[in-house]
Every structure is written in structure tokens, then in C-alpha cells.
C-alpha positions in Angstrom: -12.2 4.7 -5.7 -8.5 4.8 -7.6 -5.8 2.2 -7.4 -2.3 3.8 -8.4 1.2 1.6 -8.3 4.2 1.9 -10.2 6.2 -1.4 -10.0 9.9 -0.4 -9.8 12.2 -2.4 -12.3 15.3 -1.7 -9.6 13.6 -1.2 -6.4 16.9 -1.5 -4.4 19.1 0.6 -6.1 20.1 4.6 -4.0 17.9 7.0 -3.8 18.3 9.7 -6.6 19.2 13.2 -5.3 15.8 15.2 -6.7 15.0 11.7 -4.1 16.8 12.7 -1.3 16.2 16.3 -1.2 12.3 15.2 -0.2 13.2 13.0 2.9 12.6 16.2 4.8 8.4 16.0 4.2 9.0 11.9 5.4 7.3 11.2 8.9 10.0 10.7 11.3 10.5 7.8 11.3 10.4 7.4 6.8 13.2 10.2 7.9 15.6 8.2 10.2 15.2 4.9 7.7 15.7 6.7 4.6 18.8 8.5 5.4 20.5 6.2 7.0 20.8 3.8 4.0 20.0 4.6 0.3 20.0 1.7 -1.4 18.4 -0.7 0.0 15.1 -2.1 -1.2 12.8 -1.8 1.8 14.3 2.0 1.6 13.4 3.0 -1.7 9.7 1.1 -0.9 9.8 3.1 2.1 10.6 6.6 0.9 7.9 6.2 -2.5 4.5 4.9 0.5 4.6 8.0 2.2 5.6 11.0 -0.8 3.3 8.9 -3.4 0.2 9.7 -1.3 1.9 13.1 0.0 1.4 13.6 -3.9 -2.0 12.3 -4.1 -3.0 15.0 -0.9 -1.6 17.0 -3.0 -2.6 16.9 -7.0 -6.4 16.8 -4.5 -6.1 20.2 -2.9 -4.2 22.3 -5.2 -4.3 25.7 -3.4 -2.6 24.4 -0.3 0.9 25.2 -0.4 2.3 23.3 3.5 2.1 19.6 3.1 1.0 18.0 6.1 3.6 15.1 7.5 2.1 11.9 6.8 0.9 10.6 10.9 0.3 6.8 12.0 -2.2 5.8 14.9 -0.8 3.4 17.5 -1.9 0.2 15.1 -0.1 1.3 11.9 -2.8 2.9 10.1 -1.7 6.4 8.2 -3.4 9.8 7.9 -2.7 12.3 6.2 -3.8 16.6 6.8 -7.9 15.4 7.7 -11.3 15.5 5.6 -12.0 13.1 3.3 -8.5 12.0 1.3 -8.2 8.3 3.1 -5.5 6.0 1.9 -4.1 2.8 2.3 -0.5 1.8 1.3 1.2 -1.7 0.4 4.5 -2.6 -1.3 6.2 -6.4 -2.2 8.4 -7.4 -4.4 9.2 -3.9 -6.0 5.8 -2.7 -6.4 3.8 -0.1 -4.6 -0.5 0.0 -4.4 -2.2 3.1 -3.2 -6.1 3.2 -2.7 -7.9 6.6 -2.4 -10.6 6.9 -1.4 -13.1 9.3 0.6 -13.7 7.5 2.8 -11.5 4.7 5.3 -9.9 1.7 3.0 -8.0 -0.8 3.3 -5.7 -2.7 0.3 -2.6 -5.8 -0.1 -0.3 -6.8 -2.5 1.6 -10.0 -2.7 2.7 -12.1 -5.9 2.1 -15.8 -5.3 3.7 -17.6 -2.8 3.7 -21.0 -1.0 1.0 -22.3 1.0 1.5 -21.6 5.3 -1.4 -24.3 6.3 -0.8 -22.7 10.0 -1.6 -19.1 9.8 -4.3 -19.7 7.2 -6.2 -21.9 9.8 -5.5 -19.1 12.0 -6.2 -16.0 10.3 -9.2 -17.3 8.0 -12.4 -18.2 8.1 -13.5 -22.2 8.9 -14.4 -21.9 4.5 -12.1 -20.3 2.7 -9.3 -22.3 4.4 -10.4 -26.0 3.6 -10.7 -24.0 0.0 -7.0 -24.9 0.0 -7.5 -28.0 0.3 -9.3 -28.3 -2.8 -7.4 -26.5 -5.6 -5.1 -26.6 -8.2 -3.8 -23.9 -7.7 -3.1 -23.3 -3.2 0.0 -20.4 -3.8 -2.7 -18.2 -5.6 -5.0 -19.4 -3.7 -3.9 -18.7 -0.5 -2.3 -15.4 -1.5 -5.8 -14.1 -2.9 -7.1 -15.0 0.7 -4.0 -13.7 2.7 -4.3 -10.1 0.7 -8.4 -10.1 1.3 -7.6 -10.4 5.1 -4.9 -7.8 5.1 -6.7 -5.3 3.2 -10.1 -6.4 6.0 -7.1 -5.5 8.7 -5.8 -2.8 7.2 -9.6 -1.2 6.9 -10.6 -1.5 9.9 -6.7 -0.4 11.2 -6.2 -2.5 13.9 -3.9 -4.8 13.6 -4.3 -8.9 12.0 -4.0 -10.1 15.2 -6.9 -8.6 16.7 -9.0 -8.7 13.0 -11.0 -11.0 13.2 -11.7 -13.4 9.8 -14.2 -12.2 7.0 -15.5 -14.7 3.8 -13.6 -13.8 0.7 -16.3 -11.6 -1.3 -16.2 -8.6 1.4 -13.0 -7.9 -0.4 -12.5 -7.3 -4.5 -9.3 -8.6 -5.3 -7.3 -7.9 -9.2 -4.3 -9.1 -11.0 -2.2 -6.4 -12.4 1.0 -7.0 -14.2 3.4 -9.2 -13.3 1.3 -11.3 -11.6 0.3 -9.3 -7.8 -2.6 -9.9 -6.2 -4.1 -6.7 -5.4 -7.2 -6.9 -3.0 -8.9 -3.9 -1.4 -11.6 -3.2 1.1 -13.9 -1.8 0.9 -15.5 -3.9 -2.5 -16.2 -0.8 -4.8 -15.7 0.1 -8.5 -12.1 0.1 -9.1 -10.3 2.6 -11.1 -6.5 1.4 -11.7 -4.1 4.2 -12.5 -0.7 3.3 -13.2 2.1 5.9 -11.3 5.8 7.3 -12.8 7.3 8.0 -10.4 9.5 11.1 -12.0 6.4 12.0 -12.6 5.6 11.9 -9.2 9.5 13.9 -7.9 8.8 16.5 -10.2 5.6 18.2 -8.9 6.2 18.1 -5.8 9.9 19.0 -5.6 8.1 22.3 -8.1 5.2 22.6 -5.3 8.3 22.7 -1.7 10.1 25.6 -4.6 7.7 27.8 -5.1 
């Protein structure tokens, strides 16, 4: 499994003209969002949340000149085309992370945040919830447990409200520089790959202009 990531130092900056030129590649919902607001953090993250997977798909299918659109299942699980290209994407605090596999996958990322015990009691397995009361760093543990839970929910594609708690051992977790806690389900060997967003934009621009 590959885990691609990119950290934006200024995530709220306006989309560049080259980035705006790729908006037609996005799904209808994201096209509408990015066409109305160019200078917000959610817009930039939403833009790259589809553009990076499309670029990865194009790298996996170099002979396909036409790019498919990202499609979403009822509960929001994304898919590009058909076949064995599976991915999951998450973004938080200026970082975007994309897990790619030949089988279904789920990913989530957080920076350590304050424990919400009501949320933890509702969604975490009882033994995991109990750990929050016996740790010197409850915020980091809470964020780790949450990313594991949400990665599993994204893997299932059923939505958080319909996902049953799973033990923490059921997801792989790693820490990426700048204190990002990233969890991936199912737990597999992970090849961590940093991304250059300028290369993504350049490659996709070249492809659509062929």
C-alpha cells in the first residue's frame, strides 16, 4: 500500500491560475465549491482531495488519455473508474493524505486534540475508552484511537454512525512530521511517499492538453 502526503504551508491561499484550469476535472459538487470560493482552506483541501487521486490514477493508467471523474457512493466513499484502483483521502490542518491500494482501503489523519469523552464513549471499544483514563497523554491517544476508528469506517464505506467499534490493533498508525497522526485500514506494509503539488498540477495539465 502507498501513502502519499503533502503539507501545505499556506493552505488558505487562493488557487493559482494553473490550479483553476483543472477545476473542470472535479466532480460536480467540488466544481461548484471551487468555482465560488478560491481563497479558503476547505476549498484548497477539497481541490487537492480529488486532484491528487486523479493524478495517481493517471500514473497507474498511462495509456488512458481521458480522465474519469471521481464518483461517490451514498455514504461518501470515493471511487475513480473501475478495476483494482482503490483509494481513500483525508485532510486536516494543511495536510492531505491519500492511501492507494489494489483492495478497499480507509485512511484518517489528525493532529493531537483535546479528548471528547462523550464521543469516545460512544464510538470506541470499551477497552480503548478505558485507556483514556490511564495515560499520561490522553489527547494524543484520543486522536490515535479516533483516526483508527474513522479509517475503519472509511474502509467499510458505511458512515461513522453505522460503524461498530473495533480494537485499535485493527488499524496501522504512523506519525508524519509536524505531528500528524495517520491511521490506515486494513493494516498493511505502508510505503510513505511525499508529494510535490506543483508536479501534480504540471503533469495533469500536460495530460489534458495532449
